[in-house]
N, C-alpha and C positions, 0 to 999 in steps of 0.2 A: 466326245467322251464315249468310252466303250462300256456298255452295260456288262455287269458281272454276269457271266453266262454259266457259272459253276455253282448251281444251287441244287444240292442233292440231300435228301433227308438223311441217308446213311451211306457214306461213300466207302466205308471199309467193310471188311469181313472179319469174322472171328472163327478160328478153327483150333483144333487141338493138335499138337505135334504128334506124329506117328513114327517116331524114330526107331522103335523096336518092334514094329509090326511087320509080319511077313508080307511080301508084295501081293499075294493072292487075297489077303484079307483087308487090304487097305481101302478098296472102293466101298465095301459095305461099312467098314468102320468109319470112313470119312463122313458118310451120311449121318451116322449115329452121333459121332463126336461133334459135328458142326451144330446139330440140334442141341446137344447138351451144352456146348460152349455158349451158344446164343442165349440159352436160358440162364446160364451161370454168370455171364459177363455182360454188362450193359456198356455199349460203346456210343459215344456222341462225338460229333465233329463240329468244331467252330472254325470259321474262316475270318481272319482279321487282317487288316492292312497294316503294314509296318512302314512308317514314314521316318526317315533319318534326317535330322537337322543338326547344325553345328551351333553349340552354345559355349561361349568362352573358350573356343578352340577345341572343344571335345564333342564327339559325335554322340547325340542323344537319340534314342529311338522312341517314337510315339506310336501307340497302338490305337488303331481306329477299329472298333468292334463292328463286325458284320457290315462292311461298307456297301452302299447301294450301287455305286458305280466305281469302276477302276479304269485306268488308262494303260496303254502299252508301256511296259517298263516298270509298272508298280510291283511292289513285293508284297506277297500275301503269306501269312502263316497259317498252315493247316494244323490245328491242334486237336488231338484226339484225347478224350477223357475216357479211361477204362475203369469201370467199377465192378468189383466182385459182388454180385447180389445174391449169391447162392447160400450164404450163411456158413460155408465151409471153405477150406483151401481149394483153389482151382489150380491145377498143375498144367503147365505148358500151353497156355493160351497163345495164339498167334494173331496179332493185330496187323491187318494188311490194308493199306490205303493207296489208291491210285493217284498219280499226279493228275490234277484236273485238266480237262481239255481246254485248249487255249492258253496253257501255261507251260513252262519248263521248270524242272527241278532246279532250285537255286541254292541248295545246301542247308546247313544249320539243322540237320536232323538230330534229334535226341540221340546221342552216341551210345554205343554199347557200354554196358556197365557190368557190375557183378550179377545183376538179376535179369538182364535181358541182352539179346544180341540184336543189333540193327543191321538189316540187310536190304539190298536194292535189287530191282529187276529192270532189265532193258527189253523184255519181251512180253510186256503186258501181264506180268505175274505168273508166267509159266515156270520160270526158274529164278532163284534168288542167290545172291552171294554178298559177302561184305564188300568186295570190290568186283563188280561184274566185268568180265573180260569180253573182248571181241576179236575176231580174226581180221587181220589186215595183210595185204600183200604189198610189198615194197620192192624196189629194184636196188640191189647192192652189187657193185662190181659187175654190172651188166647182167645179173641173174635175178630172176624173180624169187623172192623169199616170202614165205607165209609165216606169220607169228601171231601170238596172242598178246594183246596190249589192254591196259585198263580202258574201259569205255568212258567217254567223256560224261560228266555228271548231267549234262544237258540231254543225254539220251535215256536217262532213268525214267521209267514209266510207272513204277510202284515203289513204295517204301513199306517195310514190315518190321515188326518187333516180335521176337520170339521170347516170351517171358517165362522164366523158370517156374514161378508160382505167384499167385495173388492170395493174400490172407483174406479171411472173411471180412467183408465190408471195406477192404482196401481200395484206394483210388490212386490211379497214376495219370499223369499228363505227359503225353508224348507229342512231338511236333516236328515239322520240317517246313521249309520255305520254298515258294515257287515265284517265278517272275511271269507277269502277264505278257503274252505275245502281242 
C-alpha cells in the first residue's frame, strides 16, 4: 500500500483578478489584493477517494472521505470549498489549486459556467488557459514543422477558477480529480 503523501493544510491560493490594472502597478496591487482576498474568502480543501463499482450494470461511485492510504491508480477528488466571510460582495476572487505531488490530473474539474471560468496550467501556475497549448516539432514531407497543440491533461500542474463575484456569506464547491502514480 502506498501512504497518502498529499497532506497539506491549504493547497490553494486566493488572489484578486487584476484585469484592468496597468503593468507597473500590478506588483504592489498583487500584494494588497492577496491580503484582502485572504481576509474576504475562506478556502478549505478536502481530498476524498472515488471508488467506482458496477451495480446492476450501472457504474456507481462511492466516496471515501479523507482516505488514510491509497494505491497507485486510485482516483482522488480534490474539492475546494470557497466561502465569502467578508460580509459584502467579493469581486473576482481567483482560486488556484496545484495538482498534488505523486498524482496526475485525471479530469472532471468543475467546468466553466456563467459565474466562473475554469483554467489550467502546465507550468506550475505561471500561466493559465482554458486549453493549455504546447509546442511540438514533427516531420512532414521530410521537413521539420513546429506547431502548437493542446497539452495532454496529464501534463496539467494546476487548476484555477476565476469567479466573477461571491455574494456575502455565499459558499461554492469546486473540484477536480487526480490519479495516484
